[in-house]
C-alpha positions in Angstrom: -24.1 -29.3 -1.9 -22.9 -29.4 -5.5 -19.3 -30.5 -5.7 -16.7 -28.5 -7.5 -15.5 -29.9 -10.8 -12.6 -32.2 -10.0 -10.7 -31.0 -13.0 -10.8 -27.4 -11.7 -9.5 -28.5 -8.3 -6.7 -30.5 -10.0 -5.7 -27.4 -12.0 -5.5 -25.3 -8.8 -3.4 -28.0 -7.0 -1.1 -28.3 -10.0 -0.4 -24.6 -9.8 0.2 -24.8 -6.0 2.7 -27.6 -6.7 4.5 -25.3 -9.2 4.9 -22.4 -6.8 5.9 -24.7 -3.8 8.6 -27.0 -5.3 10.4 -29.2 -2.9 13.7 -27.6 -3.9 12.4 -24.0 -3.6 15.3 -22.7 -1.4 18.0 -24.3 -3.7 16.3 -23.0 -6.8 16.0 -19.5 -5.4 19.6 -19.5 -4.4 20.8 -20.6 -7.8 18.6 -18.2 -9.7 19.5 -15.1 -7.6 23.1 -16.1 -6.7 22.2 -15.9 -3.0 24.1 -17.4 -0.1 24.1 -16.6 3.7 26.2 -13.5 3.1 23.3 -12.1 1.0 21.1 -11.8 4.0 22.3 -8.6 5.8 21.7 -8.1 9.5 19.8 -5.0 10.6 20.1 -4.5 14.4 17.2 -2.3 15.7 18.2 1.3 15.9 16.2 4.5 15.1 17.7 7.7 16.5 15.4 10.0 14.7 11.7 10.3 13.8 9.9 7.7 11.8 6.7 8.8 10.1 4.1 6.6 8.3 1.4 7.5 5.8 -1.7 5.4 4.9 -5.1 6.0 3.4 -8.5 4.5 3.1 -11.5 4.6 0.9 -15.1 3.2 1.2 -18.2 3.2 -0.9 -21.1 5.1 0.6 -23.8 4.7 -2.0 -24.0 2.9 -5.3 -26.4 3.0 -8.2 -26.3 1.4 -11.6 -24.8 4.6 -13.1 -22.7 6.1 -10.4 -21.4 5.7 -6.8 -20.3 7.9 -3.9 -17.0 7.1 -2.2 -15.3 8.6 0.8 -11.5 8.8 1.1 -9.0 10.1 3.6 -5.2 9.8 4.5 -3.4 10.0 7.8 0.2 10.3 9.1 1.6 9.2 12.4 5.1 10.2 13.6 7.1 8.4 16.3 10.2 9.3 18.2 12.0 7.2 20.8 9.3 4.5 20.5 6.4 6.9 21.3 3.9 8.6 19.1 5.0 12.3 18.7 2.4 13.5 16.3 -0.6 12.4 14.3 -2.8 14.1 11.7 -5.4 13.3 9.1 -6.8 14.8 6.0 -10.5 15.8 6.0 -12.9 13.0 5.1 -13.7 13.7 1.5 -16.7 12.4 -0.5 -16.7 12.1 -4.3 -19.1 11.0 -7.0 -17.7 8.4 -9.4 -19.6 8.4 -12.7 -21.6 8.3 -14.8 -19.3 10.5 -16.9 -16.3 8.8 -18.5 -13.9 11.2 -16.7 -14.1 12.0 -13.0 -15.0 15.6 -12.8 -13.7 16.1 -9.2 -10.2 14.7 -9.8 -8.6 17.8 -11.4 -9.9 20.0 -8.6 -8.6 17.7 -5.9 -5.2 17.4 -7.6 -4.9 21.1 -8.0 -5.9 21.6 -4.3 -3.3 19.2 -3.1 -0.4 20.1 -5.4 -0.2 23.9 -5.6 -2.7 24.4 -8.4 -1.1 21.9 -10.8 -3.3 19.9 -13.1 -3.0 16.2 -13.6 -1.2 15.1 -16.8 -3.9 12.5 -17.3 -7.5 12.5 -16.4 -9.1 9.9 -14.1 -11.6 7.6 -15.8 -14.6 6.3 -13.9 -15.0 3.0 -15.8 -13.5 1.0 -12.9 -15.1 2.6 -9.8 -12.8 0.9 -7.3 -9.7 2.0 -9.2 -11.0 5.5 -9.4 -11.7 5.6 -5.6 -8.1 4.2 -5.0 -6.6 7.0 -7.2 -8.5 9.7 -5.2 -7.3 8.1 -2.0 -3.7 7.9 -3.3 -3.9 11.6 -4.1 -4.5 12.4 -0.5 -1.8 10.0 0.6 0.8 11.7 -1.7 -0.4 15.1 -0.4 0.3 14.0 3.2 3.6 12.3 2.2 4.8 15.4 0.4 4.2 17.6 3.5 6.2 15.1 5.6 9.1 15.1 3.1 9.3 18.8 3.5 9.3 18.7 7.3 11.3 15.7 8.3 15.1 16.1 9.0 18.3 14.2 8.1 18.2 10.6 9.3 14.4 10.5 9.8 12.4 7.9 8.0 9.3 8.3 5.8 7.2 5.1 5.5 4.7 4.5 2.8 2.1 1.7 2.5 2.5 -0.4 -0.6 5.2 0.0 -3.3 7.3 2.8 -4.7 5.3 2.9 -7.9 2.2 4.8 -9.0 -1.1 3.3 -10.1 -2.1 6.4 -12.1 0.2 8.3 -14.4 -0.7 11.7 -13.0 1.0 10.7 -9.7 4.4 10.1 -11.4 5.7 13.7 -11.0 4.2 13.8 -7.5 6.1 10.7 -6.3 9.3 12.0 -8.1 9.0 15.2 -6.2 8.4 13.5 -2.8 11.5 11.3 -3.3 13.6 14.3 -4.5 12.5 16.4 -1.5 13.3 13.6 0.9 16.7 13.0 -0.6 17.5 16.7 -0.5 16.8 16.7 3.2 18.5 13.4 4.0 15.2 11.7 4.8 15.2 7.9 4.2 12.2 6.5 2.4 10.7 3.0 2.4 7.5 1.4 1.2 6.3 -1.8 2.8 3.9 -4.2 1.1 1.6 -6.2 3.3 0.7 -8.8 0.5 3.4 -8.7 -2.2 2.4 -9.8 -5.7 6.1 -10.0 -6.8 7.0 -13.3 -8.4 10.0 -15.0 -10.1 10.6 -18.2 -11.9 7.3 -18.1 -13.8 5.0 -17.2 -11.0 6.7 -18.4 -7.8 6.0 -15.8 -5.0 9.1 -13.9 -4.1 8.7 -13.4 -0.4 8.1 -17.0 0.6 11.1 -18.1 -1.5 13.4 -15.6 0.3 12.1 -16.9 3.6 12.6 -20.5 2.6 16.2 -19.9 1.7 16.9 -18.0 5.0 15.5 -21.0 7.0 17.6 -23.4 4.9 20.7 -21.3 5.6 19.9 -20.9 9.3 19.8 -17.1 9.0 17.9 -15.6 11.9 16.1 -12.2 11.8 16.3 -9.3 11.6 17.7 -9.4 8.1 17.2 -7.9 4.7 17.9 -9.2 1.2 18.3 -7.0 -1.9 16.6 -8.6 -4.9 18.2 -7.8 -8.3 15.7 -6.4 -10.8 16.6 -9.2 -13.3 15.2 -11.8 -11.0 11.5 -10.8 -11.1 9.0 -12.0 -13.7 7.5 -8.6 -14.5 9.1 -6.1 -16.8 9.4 -2.8 -14.9 8.0 0.4 -16.4 10.8 2.8 -15.5 8.6 5.9 -15.8 6.2 4.6 -13.2 8.4 2.5 -10.9 10.9 4.2 -8.6 11.7 1.4 -6.1 14.5 -1.1 -5.7 13.1 -4.4 -4.3 14.1 -5.9 -0.9 12.7 -8.7 1.2 13.1 -8.1 5.0 12.5 -10.1 8.1 12.4 -7.4 10.8 12.1 -9.5 14.0 13.4 -12.9 15.1 9.8 -14.0 15.8 8.2 -12.5 12.8 5.8 -15.1 11.2 7.0 -14.0 7.7 9.0 -11.3 6.0 7.7 -8.5 3.9 8.6 -6.9 0.5 10.1 -3.5 1.0 10.9 -0.9 -1.7 13.7 1.7 -1.2 14.2 4.5 -3.8 16.4 3.5 -6.7 19.9 4.7 -6.0 19.8 4.2 -2.2 23.3 3.6 -1.0 24.3 0.5 1.1 24.7 2.7 4.2 21.3 4.3 3.7 19.7 0.9 3.2 21.3 -0.4 6.4 20.1 2.6 8.4 16.6 2.3 6.9 16.2 -1.4 7.8 17.6 -0.9 11.3 15.0 1.8 11.8 12.2 -0.5 10.6 13.5 -3.3 12.9 13.4 -0.9 15.8 9.6 -0.5 15.4 8.8 -4.2 14.5 8.4 -5.6 18.0 4.8 -5.0 18.6 3.2 -8.4 19.7 0.0 -7.8 17.7 1.8 -7.5 14.3 5.3 -8.9 15.1 7.7 -8.1 12.3 5.6 -5.4 10.7 6.6 -1.7 11.3 4.3 -0.5 14.0 3.9 3.1 12.7 2.4 1.8 9.5 0.0 -0.4 11.5 -0.9 2.6 13.6 -1.5 4.7 10.5 -3.6 1.9 9.0 -5.8 1.7 12.1 -6.2 5.5 12.2 -7.0 5.8 8.5 -9.5 2.9 8.3 -13.0 4.2 7.5 -15.3 2.2 9.7 -18.8 1.0 8.9 -20.2 3.5 11.4 -18.5 6.4 9.7 -19.6 5.2 6.3 -23.2 4.9 7.5 -23.0 8.4 9.1 -21.9 9.9 5.7 -24.6 7.9 3.9 -27.2 9.3 6.2 -25.9 12.8 5.8 -26.3 12.4 2.0 -29.7 10.8 2.3 -30.8 13.6 4.6 -29.7 16.2 2.2 -31.4 14.5 -0.7 -34.6 14.3 1.3 -34.3 18.0 2.1 -34.3 18.6 -1.7 -37.5 16.7 -2.1 -36.4 13.1 -3.0 -38.9 10.5 -1.9 -38.3 7.0 -0.6 -39.5 5.6 -3.9 -37.1 7.7 -5.9 -34.3 6.7 -3.6 -35.0 3.0 -4.0 -35.2 3.4 -7.8 -31.7 4.9 -7.7 -29.9 3.0 -5.0 -32.1 -0.1 -4.3 -30.0 -3.3 -4.6 -31.8 -6.5 -5.6 -29.0 -8.5 -4.0 -30.3 -7.3 -0.6 -33.7 -8.8 -1.6 -32.1 -12.0 -2.8 -30.3 -12.4 0.5 -33.6 -12.5 2.4 -34.5 -15.8 0.8 
């Protein structure tokens, strides 16, 4: 086995030392002005409904010039600790490429959002990003329907952050938050693997956890993080979330980054985090809101489902006269051949 260049290993270890300083807790406290009183308790309590939205995408076929992706989104709604409702969008299949602009996006956007057209087209250059935007469109469609149907005190949970990845979704997210606020619905977005950093690249969530341990603060708790602490400059037109770190269960292995809408009052924040803590006691994912976990499991597009769609497409192509040789010329992958040897 050929060894990795020692200099490369040393560079990685140097960065790891930078983001894990021995005085991490003290440095974080000084930088953010945090002390034990900054960590607010959130005793579990959720009198109303809590609904979660998640989506999934998977590649079905890929050629050099285009690919076919399937996407879907789901919602699950809980009341009193039990699932009260669940629903999912149809499984949709879209071609990505070879054109510069995705031809299906405007139609999907109009279908989801009352005939409106996206302010910006979707480019196909990054296929994975294009598939994610198509998935996000279905997620926002489902979230908007929930924002119109949930009642005062209910909670709407989104996967990820309260910011959009594609400019065309900016007015959609604004509308969702506006509808939710108008109905008294609390909104939160939970990030499974937060990219947020401070202090020139130090991960935010582990720093908040380190300081809580140093101060002896036991969960469940939440900590509001001032916008001035983070490394990244926020784009106000695209970013609608105020940042928090929350440990939602005493035995949670780690906390999570949570976004609440900008302008959320202290009372609304307290009720939101108490609701999340009420659904964070599942032993499989201790500390993570179970409705989001349930939505993730329901949304996930399995290998069997992907293969089923693939065979449907192949069968339809065969019915139109495509031969095996033509199929291999379009979709054959030399990596599959390389893997045999």
